[in-house]
C-alpha positions as CSV (number, residue, x, y, z in Angstrom):
1,X,134.8,118.4,-89.0
2,X,137.4,121.2,-89.1
3,X,137.1,123.8,-86.4
4,X,138.7,127.2,-87.3
5,X,138.9,128.2,-83.7
6,X,140.9,125.2,-82.5
7,X,142.9,123.9,-85.4
8,X,144.4,124.6,-88.8
9,X,141.9,124.8,-91.7
10,X,144.3,122.9,-93.9
11,X,147.0,120.5,-92.9
12,X,150.6,121.2,-94.0
13,X,150.6,118.2,-96.3
14,X,147.3,119.2,-97.9
15,X,148.6,122.7,-98.6
16,X,151.8,121.3,-100.2
17,X,149.8,118.9,-102.4
18,X,147.4,121.7,-103.5
19,X,150.2,124.0,-104.4
20,X,152.1,121.2,-106.2
21,X,149.1,120.5,-108.4
22,X,148.7,124.2,-109.2
23,X,152.4,124.6,-110.1
24,X,152.2,121.5,-112.3
25,X,149.0,122.7,-114.0
26,X,150.6,126.1,-114.8
27,X,153.9,124.5,-116.0
28,X,155.8,126.1,-113.1
29,X,157.8,123.0,-112.1
30,X,160.9,125.2,-111.4
31,X,159.1,127.1,-108.6
32,X,159.2,126.2,-104.9
33,X,157.0,127.1,-102.0
34,X,158.2,129.9,-99.8
35,X,155.3,130.5,-97.5
36,X,151.5,130.0,-97.2
37,X,148.6,131.1,-94.9
38,X,144.9,130.5,-94.6
39,X,142.9,133.8,-94.2
40,X,139.2,134.0,-93.3
41,X,136.9,135.8,-95.7
42,X,134.8,138.0,-93.5
43,X,132.0,139.0,-95.8
44,X,128.8,136.9,-95.6
45,X,128.6,136.2,-99.3
46,X,127.0,132.7,-98.9
47,X,124.8,131.0,-96.4
48,X,126.0,127.4,-96.4
49,X,129.7,127.4,-95.5
50,X,132.7,129.1,-94.0
51,X,135.1,130.7,-96.5
52,X,138.8,131.2,-96.5
53,X,141.7,132.1,-98.9
54,X,144.7,129.9,-99.0
55,X,147.5,132.3,-100.0
56,X,150.8,130.8,-101.2
57,X,154.0,132.5,-102.1
58,X,156.3,130.7,-104.5
59,X,159.7,131.5,-106.1
60,X,162.0,130.1,-108.7
61,X,165.4,128.8,-107.5
62,X,167.0,130.7,-110.5
63,X,165.6,134.0,-109.2
64,X,164.6,133.6,-105.6
65,X,163.9,137.3,-105.1
66,X,161.1,137.2,-107.7
67,X,158.2,135.7,-105.9
68,X,154.7,134.9,-107.2
69,X,151.5,134.8,-105.2
70,X,148.9,132.1,-105.8
71,X,145.5,132.1,-104.1
72,X,142.9,129.4,-103.6
73,X,139.3,129.6,-102.4
74,X,138.7,127.3,-99.5
75,X,135.3,126.3,-98.1
76,X,134.4,124.2,-95.1
77,X,130.9,123.4,-93.7
78,X,129.1,125.8,-91.3
79,X,130.1,125.6,-87.7
80,X,128.5,122.9,-85.6
81,X,126.7,125.5,-83.5
82,X,124.8,126.8,-86.6
83,X,121.4,125.5,-87.6
84,X,122.8,125.2,-91.1
85,X,125.2,122.5,-90.1
86,X,122.5,120.1,-89.0
87,X,120.6,120.8,-92.3
88,X,123.8,120.1,-94.4
89,X,124.5,116.9,-92.5
90,X,120.9,115.7,-92.9
91,X,120.6,116.3,-96.6
92,X,124.2,116.1,-97.8
93,X,124.7,119.3,-99.7
94,X,128.4,119.8,-98.9
95,X,129.1,116.1,-99.6
96,X,127.3,116.4,-102.9
97,X,129.3,119.4,-104.0
98,X,132.6,117.6,-103.2
99,X,131.3,114.6,-105.3
100,X,130.4,116.8,-108.2
101,X,133.8,118.5,-108.3
102,X,135.8,115.3,-107.8
103,X,133.8,112.6,-109.7
104,X,131.2,114.2,-112.1
105,X,132.9,117.3,-113.5
106,X,136.1,115.6,-114.5
107,X,134.2,113.1,-116.6
108,X,131.1,115.0,-117.8
109,X,132.6,118.5,-118.3
110,X,135.7,117.4,-120.2
111,X,136.6,120.1,-122.7
112,X,134.4,122.8,-121.1
113,X,136.2,126.1,-121.0
114,X,138.0,125.9,-117.7
115,X,137.1,129.4,-116.8
116,X,133.4,128.5,-116.6
117,X,133.8,126.5,-113.4
118,X,136.8,126.8,-110.9
119,X,139.2,123.9,-110.9
120,X,139.1,121.8,-107.7
121,X,142.4,121.1,-106.1
122,X,141.1,119.2,-103.0
123,X,137.8,117.8,-102.1
124,X,137.1,115.8,-98.9
125,X,133.6,114.6,-98.2
126,X,131.8,116.6,-95.4
127,X,135.1,118.3,-94.7
128,X,136.7,120.8,-97.1
129,X,136.8,122.0,-100.8
130,X,139.7,123.9,-102.2
131,X,139.1,125.6,-105.5
132,X,141.0,127.9,-107.9
133,X,140.4,131.5,-106.6
134,X,138.6,133.1,-109.5
135,X,138.9,136.5,-107.9
136,X,142.6,136.1,-108.2
137,X,142.1,135.5,-111.9
138,X,140.1,138.7,-112.4
139,X,136.6,137.6,-111.8
140,X,134.4,139.5,-109.4
141,X,131.0,139.3,-107.7
142,X,128.3,141.8,-108.7
143,X,126.2,143.8,-106.4
144,X,123.3,141.5,-105.7
145,X,120.9,144.4,-105.3
146,X,121.6,145.6,-108.8
147,X,119.6,143.6,-111.3
148,X,121.5,142.1,-114.2
149,X,121.2,143.9,-117.5
150,X,120.9,142.3,-120.9
151,X,124.7,142.1,-121.4
152,X,125.3,140.2,-118.2
153,X,122.3,137.9,-119.0
154,X,123.8,137.2,-122.5
155,X,127.1,136.1,-121.0
156,X,125.4,133.9,-118.5
157,X,123.1,132.3,-121.1
158,X,126.1,131.4,-123.3
159,X,128.0,129.9,-120.4
160,X,125.0,128.0,-119.1
161,X,124.2,126.6,-122.6
162,X,127.8,125.2,-122.9
163,X,127.5,123.8,-119.3
164,X,124.1,122.1,-120.0
165,X,125.3,120.9,-123.4
166,X,127.9,118.7,-121.7
167,X,125.1,116.7,-120.0
168,X,123.4,116.0,-123.4
169,X,126.7,115.2,-125.1
170,X,127.7,112.7,-122.3
171,X,124.3,110.9,-122.4
172,X,124.3,110.7,-126.2
173,X,127.9,109.6,-126.6
174,X,128.1,107.1,-123.7
175,X,124.4,106.0,-123.8
176,X,124.2,106.6,-120.0
177,X,121.8,108.5,-117.9
178,X,123.5,111.1,-115.6
179,X,121.0,110.6,-112.8
180,X,121.6,106.8,-112.8
181,X,125.4,107.0,-113.4
182,X,126.0,109.6,-110.6
183,X,123.1,108.9,-108.3
184,X,125.3,109.6,-105.3
185,X,125.3,113.4,-106.1
186,X,122.0,114.0,-107.9
187,X,119.7,114.0,-104.9
188,X,117.6,117.0,-104.0
189,X,119.4,118.9,-101.2
190,X,117.1,122.0,-100.7
191,X,113.6,120.6,-100.5
192,X,113.6,116.8,-100.7
193,X,110.4,114.9,-100.4
194,X,110.8,114.0,-96.8
195,X,109.9,115.4,-93.4
196,X,112.5,117.0,-91.1
197,X,114.4,120.3,-91.3
198,X,113.9,120.7,-95.1
199,X,110.1,120.5,-94.6
200,X,110.3,122.9,-91.7
201,X,112.4,125.3,-93.8
202,X,110.0,125.1,-96.7
203,X,107.0,125.8,-94.5
204,X,108.8,128.8,-92.9
205,X,109.5,130.2,-96.4
206,X,105.8,129.8,-97.4
207,X,104.7,131.5,-94.2
208,X,107.0,134.5,-94.9
209,X,105.5,135.1,-98.4
210,X,101.9,134.6,-97.1
211,X,102.6,137.4,-94.6
212,X,104.3,139.6,-97.2
213,X,101.2,139.5,-99.4
214,X,99.5,141.6,-96.8
215,X,102.0,144.3,-97.5
216,X,101.3,144.7,-101.3
217,X,99.8,148.2,-101.5
218,X,98.2,147.7,-105.0
219,X,95.9,144.9,-103.9
220,X,92.6,145.2,-101.9
221,X,91.7,142.7,-99.2
222,X,89.8,140.4,-101.3
223,X,92.6,140.2,-103.9
224,X,95.1,139.5,-101.1
225,X,93.0,136.7,-99.7
226,X,92.7,135.0,-103.1
227,X,96.4,135.5,-103.7
228,X,97.3,133.9,-100.4
229,X,95.1,130.9,-101.1
230,X,96.5,130.5,-104.6
231,X,100.1,130.8,-103.4
232,X,99.6,128.1,-100.7
233,X,98.0,125.9,-103.3
234,X,101.0,126.4,-105.7
235,X,103.4,125.5,-102.9
236,X,101.6,122.3,-101.9
237,X,103.2,120.3,-104.7
238,X,106.4,122.3,-105.1
239,X,108.9,119.7,-103.9
240,X,107.6,117.2,-106.5
241,X,108.2,119.8,-109.2
242,X,111.9,119.9,-108.4
243,X,112.2,116.2,-109.3
244,X,113.6,115.2,-112.7
245,X,111.0,115.8,-115.4
246,X,109.1,112.8,-116.9
247,X,108.2,115.0,-119.9
248,X,111.2,117.1,-120.8
249,X,114.9,116.4,-121.2
250,X,116.9,116.8,-118.0
251,X,120.5,118.0,-117.6
252,X,122.8,118.6,-114.6
253,X,121.5,122.0,-113.5
254,X,123.3,124.4,-111.2
255,X,120.1,124.9,-109.2
256,X,121.1,128.1,-107.4
257,X,122.0,130.8,-110.0
258,X,121.7,134.0,-108.0
259,X,124.1,136.9,-108.2
260,X,126.6,135.7,-105.5
261,X,127.1,132.4,-107.4
262,X,128.0,134.0,-110.7
263,X,131.4,135.8,-111.1
264,X,132.1,138.0,-114.0
265,X,135.2,139.2,-115.7
266,X,135.2,142.7,-117.4
267,X,137.1,144.6,-120.0
268,X,138.6,148.0,-119.6
269,X,135.2,149.6,-120.3
270,X,133.5,147.5,-117.6
271,X,131.7,145.4,-120.1
272,X,131.2,141.8,-119.1
273,X,133.4,139.4,-121.1
274,X,132.8,136.0,-119.5
275,X,131.4,134.4,-116.3
276,X,132.2,131.6,-113.9
277,X,129.6,129.5,-112.0
278,X,130.3,128.7,-108.4
279,X,128.6,126.8,-105.4
280,X,127.0,123.6,-106.6
281,X,125.4,122.5,-103.3
282,X,121.9,122.7,-104.7
283,X,122.6,121.1,-108.1
284,X,119.8,118.9,-109.5
285,X,118.9,116.9,-112.5
286,X,116.2,119.0,-114.2
287,X,115.2,120.5,-117.6
288,X,117.5,123.3,-118.7
289,X,114.6,125.7,-118.4
290,X,114.8,125.3,-114.6
291,X,118.2,127.0,-114.5
292,X,117.3,129.6,-117.1
293,X,114.1,130.7,-115.6
294,X,115.3,130.6,-111.9
295,X,118.3,132.6,-112.9
296,X,116.1,135.3,-114.5
297,X,113.8,135.3,-111.4
298,X,116.8,135.6,-109.0
299,X,118.8,138.3,-110.8
300,X,116.6,140.4,-113.1
301,X,113.6,142.6,-113.1
302,X,110.2,141.8,-114.5
303,X,110.7,144.4,-117.2
304,X,113.9,142.8,-118.5
305,X,112.3,139.4,-118.5
306,X,109.3,140.6,-120.5
307,X,111.4,142.7,-122.9
308,X,114.3,140.4,-123.5
309,X,113.3,136.9,-122.4
310,X,112.7,135.6,-126.0
311,X,116.0,137.0,-127.2
312,X,117.9,135.4,-124.3
313,X,116.2,132.1,-124.9
314,X,117.4,132.2,-128.6
315,X,120.9,133.1,-127.5
316,X,120.9,130.1,-125.1
317,X,119.6,127.8,-127.8
318,X,122.0,129.0,-130.5
319,X,125.0,128.5,-128.2
320,X,123.7,125.1,-127.2
321,X,123.5,124.2,-131.0
322,X,127.1,125.3,-131.4
323,X,128.3,123.2,-128.5
324,X,126.4,120.1,-129.7
325,X,127.7,120.6,-133.3
326,X,131.3,120.6,-132.0
327,X,130.5,117.1,-130.6
328,X,129.0,116.0,-133.9
329,X,125.4,116.3,-132.7
330,X,122.5,118.1,-134.3
331,X,120.4,120.2,-132.0
332,X,117.4,119.5,-134.2
333,X,117.6,115.8,-133.1
334,X,118.9,116.3,-129.6
335,X,117.0,119.4,-128.3
336,X,114.9,121.1,-130.9
337,X,113.7,124.7,-130.4
338,X,110.0,123.7,-130.1
339,X,110.8,121.2,-127.4
340,X,112.9,123.8,-125.6
341,X,110.3,126.5,-125.7
342,X,107.6,124.1,-124.5
343,X,109.7,123.4,-121.5
344,X,110.0,127.1,-120.8
345,X,106.3,127.5,-120.9
346,X,105.6,124.4,-118.7
347,X,108.1,125.4,-116.0
348,X,107.5,129.2,-116.0
349,X,105.0,129.4,-113.1
350,X,106.9,126.9,-111.0
351,X,110.1,128.9,-111.4
352,X,108.4,132.2,-110.6
353,X,107.1,130.5,-107.4
354,X,110.6,129.1,-106.7
355,X,112.0,132.6,-107.0
356,X,109.5,133.9,-104.5
357,X,110.5,131.3,-102.0
358,X,114.2,131.9,-102.4
359,X,114.7,135.6,-103.1
360,X,113.8,136.8,-99.6
361,X,117.0,135.2,-98.1
362,X,119.2,135.9,-101.2
363,X,118.5,139.6,-101.1
364,X,119.0,140.2,-97.4
365,X,120.7,143.5,-96.6
366,X,124.3,142.7,-95.5
367,X,123.7,143.9,-91.9
368,X,120.7,141.5,-91.6
369,X,122.7,138.7,-93.2
370,X,125.5,139.2,-90.7
371,X,123.2,139.5,-87.8
372,X,121.3,136.2,-88.6
373,X,124.0,134.1,-90.2
374,X,127.0,135.1,-88.1
375,X,126.0,136.6,-84.8
376,X,122.8,135.1,-83.5
377,X,122.2,131.4,-84.4
378,X,119.0,131.3,-82.3
379,X,117.5,134.0,-84.5
380,X,118.6,132.1,-87.6
381,X,117.0,128.9,-86.3
382,X,113.7,130.7,-86.0
383,X,113.6,132.5,-89.3
384,X,114.9,129.4,-91.3
385,X,112.8,126.7,-89.7
386,X,109.8,128.4,-88.0
387,X,108.6,131.5,-89.8
388,X,110.5,134.0,-92.0
389,X,107.8,136.7,-91.5
390,X,109.7,138.9,-88.9
391,X,112.8,138.9,-91.0
392,X,111.4,139.6,-94.5
393,X,108.7,142.1,-93.4
394,X,111.4,144.0,-91.5
395,X,113.5,144.1,-94.6
396,X,110.6,145.3,-96.8
397,X,109.9,148.1,-94.4
398,X,113.4,149.3,-93.9
399,X,115.4,148.5,-97.1
400,X,114.0,150.2,-100.2
401,X,115.9,148.2,-102.7
402,X,114.8,144.9,-101.0
403,X,111.2,146.2,-101.1
404,X,111.4,147.1,-104.8
405,X,112.7,143.6,-105.8
406,X,110.2,141.8,-103.6
407,X,107.2,143.7,-104.8
408,X,108.3,143.4,-108.4
409,X,108.4,139.6,-108.0
410,X,105.2,139.4,-106.0
411,X,103.1,141.3,-108.5
412,X,104.5,139.3,-111.4
413,X,103.4,136.1,-109.7
414,X,100.0,137.7,-108.8
415,X,99.4,138.6,-112.5
416,X,100.1,135.0,-113.5
417,X,97.6,133.5,-111.0
418,X,95.0,136.2,-110.7
419,X,93.0,134.9,-113.7
């Protein structure tokens, strides 16, 4: 376990090898390393790791005064003093992400546009991941409080379809099941079917939403009581619903497509051109509809989902068809539209519920995120594993944009279950 306060994040020999791989990849063999440093990234943009930038300066022997800067994104597990560290150790989310980058992606995603997922230059189990720094390549994180518009959703749907298609292509061409072939990194790492911290975290999330129902101004007391009972009932079997489907085709799903895990590149008019998916610690083997619907719950408004959902599903399916065709496969045989739409309908309520359980932490105001995830681990322990009520009710009362998104999602779920 690397400790930033007492040791180097990366060893010298690791840095040399990372930079050598990058120079070779970019056909820069005539460049040599001048200097490097590892710099902490201060912002709390994620909740399951400590982030750094490895910044290297290289120069060509032919023109030593002309230097070039190369950046890498570096992630290590949370500090051992954090409640998140124990969770990660117990359920293996960091270990899984390393395995995905080092064993699954090179084999399954062969031929995928390299910009869709950052390249991995170092991955050590339970220790460190060093990736291409997509921010250095012009990609940027959006404001998580600003819901995605149709243009951003379109770019994501096309990227996601190409990513998912690789699973279907792999299984068809090699006659292998991804879940069986790579069982070491297909396990559920958010809410597995076992007791322990995961069960405690799930129960704390449910308690938080049950308390939040009392704050919905548009419902009377009888409606709130019925909604609370229905929500608890929906959650009783939720972990089972995250398992691979017995009815629908499964693919390698990202599993955590919220705003901070999707980086966009823009043109001069600030129109999104392409996107990159990052942070695969919650990846799972599920129907594609799981990623699609959860993405929409995590990042968009109910209005956009209702007005543009069908169009976005068609964009996804058409892009999937193109990707399969390039591999000599016909989508009518592999993943027909009727089968796809049926999976959307079957998973819709579960994904709305999944959104309700996850959005409260995703949309924390930066000051609250910093307070809980950086400054006060004992508070984090309480809200993650005992009861989220104090945290999310405080956010609803004091952060208008948080309140807007939460109430939008709550009322959508209510309308689905009220009948």
